[in-house]
Structures are given as structure tokens and as C-alpha cells.
TIVO-143628 format. One record per atom (N, C-alpha, C): residue in three letters; x, y, z. Coordinates in pm, whole numbers, padded with zeros to 5 digits, always signed. Example, Ala and Ser with C-alpha at 12.3 -4.5 7.8 and 13.67 -1.06 7.14 Angstrom:
ALA+01319-00569+00780ALA+01230-00450+00780ALA+01320-00330+00780SER+01285-00225+00708SER+01367-00106+00714SER+01290+00003+00787
***
This chain:
MET+10940+09758+09747MET+10836+09660+09762MET+10854+09593+09899SER+10746+09575+09967SER+10757+09516+10100SER+10777+09365+10093LYS+10841+09314+10194LYS+10865+09170+10203LYS+10733+09093+10202GLU+10632+09150+10265GLU+10501+09085+10272GLU+10443+09064+10132TYR+10449+09165+10047TYR+10396+09152+09911TYR+10476+09051+09830THR+10607+09050+09851THR+10691+08954+09782THR+10653+08812+09821GLU+10629+08791+09947GLU+10589+08658+09995GLU+10454+08617+09939ILE+10361+08712+09933ILE+10228+08683+09876ILE+10242+08642+09730LEU+10322+08717+09656LEU+10341+08686+09515LEU+10408+08549+09497GLU+10504+08519+09583GLU+10571+08389+09576GLU+10471+08276+09601ILE+10383+08294+09696ILE+10280+08194+09724ILE+10191+08174+09602LEU+10151+08284+09538LEU+10067+08273+09418LEU+10139+08197+09307VAL+10266+08230+09285VAL+10343+08161+09181VAL+10354+08013+09214ASN+10379+07980+09340ASN+10391+07840+09380ASN+10260+07764+09364GLN+10149+07828+09393GLN+10020+07760+09386GLN+09963+07756+09245LEU+09989+07860+09164LEU+09923+07872+09034LEU+10016+07849+08916THR+10141+07859+08931THR+10249+07858+08831THR+10275+08000+08783LEU+10398+08021+08743LEU+10439+08153+08693LEU+10362+08189+08567ALA+10341+08093+08479ALA+10267+08120+08355ALA+10126+08171+08384THR+10061+08113+08482THR+09925+08156+08517THR+09925+08296+08575VAL+10022+08326+08661VAL+10030+08460+08720VAL+10056+08564+08610LEU+10144+08532+08516LEU+10169+08625+08405LEU+10045+08645+08319GLU+09971+08538+08295GLU+09846+08551+08218GLU+09747+08640+08291MET+09740+08626+08421MET+09651+08711+08500MET+09696+08857+08491LEU+09827+08882+08500LEU+09878+09018+08488LEU+09847+09077+08351GLU+09859+08995+08248GLU+09825+09042+08114GLU+09679+09086+08107ARG+09590+09005+08162ARG+09447+09039+08162ARG+09420+09166+08241ILE+09489+09181+08353ILE+09474+09302+08435ILE+09517+09425+08356CYS+09627+09414+08283CYS+09675+09526+08201CYS+09573+09564+08094HIS+09517+09463+08027HIS+09414+09490+07925HIS+09293+09559+07988LYS+09252+09510+08104LYS+09136+09568+08173LYS+09164+09712+08215LYS+09283+09735+08266LYS+09322+09871+08307LYS+09319+09965+08186ALA+09371+09918+08073ALA+09371+10000+07951ALA+09228+10030+07908GLU+09143+09931+07912GLU+09002+09951+07873GLU+08934+10053+07964ASP+08957+10041+08094ASP+08897+10135+08189ASP+08947+10278+08166LEU+09077+10291+08140LEU+09131+10424+08114LEU+09071+10487+07990LYS+09050+10407+07887LYS+08990+10458+07762LYS+08844+10495+07783ASN+08770+10403+07843ASN+08625+10419+07851ASN+08577+10514+07960HIS+08648+10518+08072HIS+08598+10596+08185HIS+08677+10724+08212TRP+08800+10729+08163TRP+08884+10844+08192TRP+08930+10918+08066GLN+08899+10861+07948GLN+08940+10919+07819GLN+09090+10949+07818ASP+09166+10858+07877ASP+09311+10874+07886ASP+09378+10776+07788GLU+09382+10816+07663GLU+09436+10729+07557GLU+09586+10703+07576ALA+09660+10802+07622ALA+09805+10785+07637ALA+09837+10678+07742SER+09773+10686+07856SER+09796+10585+07960SER+09743+10449+07917ALA+09632+10448+07847ALA+09575+10322+07799ALA+09673+10252+07705ARG+09737+10330+07618ARG+09835+10270+07527ARG+09952+10208+07603LEU+09995+10271+07710LEU+10104+10217+07790LEU+10065+10084+07856TRP+09941+10077+07905TRP+09894+09953+07965TRP+09878+09843+07861GLU+09833+09879+07742GLU+09824+09781+07633GLU+09963+09732+07594LYS+10059+09822+07591LYS+10197+09783+07559LYS+10249+09685+07664ALA+10222+09714+07789ALA+10264+09623+07896ALA+10200+09486+07879ALA+10072+09484+07843ALA+10002+09356+07822ALA+10067+09278+07709ARG+10101+09345+07602ARG+10165+09277+07488ARG+10304+09224+07526GLN+10377+09301+07604GLN+10509+09255+07646GLN+10499+09132+07737ILE+10405+09132+07827ILE+10385+09017+07913ILE+10346+08896+07830GLU+10261+08918+07731GLU+10215+08809+07644GLU+10331+08743+07571GLN+10436+08818+07541GLN+10549+08766+07466GLN+10647+08684+07551ILE+10631+08687+07682ILE+10723+08614+07770ILE+10693+08465+07759ASN+10796+08387+07730ASN+10783+08242+07723ASN+10832+08183+07853ILE+10750+08103+07915ILE+10782+08043+08044ILE+10808+07894+08027ASP+10926+07851+08067ASP+10961+07710+08058ASP+11003+07655+08194VAL+10939+07701+08301VAL+10973+07649+08434VAL+10853+07581+08496
***
């Protein structure tokens, strides 16, 4: 991962909070899974993205 991307992500976390960034990532995972199912008929990959979304959803943030 490039230093530039790390810095961008750090700025997002600082401005939005880690919880908000994780919620956004969860939504992105759900959207990716939906697109894979609906437009690519790729159920296997869609399941992996849904699993990622569920795992992100389970993270408890106390910072």
C-alpha cells in the first residue's frame, strides 16, 4: 500500500471517525456483492463480499 493512500485514509478517519469509515466500508462491501450477483452472476465472489460486510459490521469501535 502506498504512503499516499495511507495518508488519505488517515485523513478520512480523523475527519469522519473510524466508526463512520467502517460503516462506509460495510456499505461498499454490500454494494459490491449486489453488483456481482446482479450484473456478473458471480455468486461465489458475492458471498465473499457479503461475508466481509458482516465481519466489518461486527467490529466494535470504542475510540
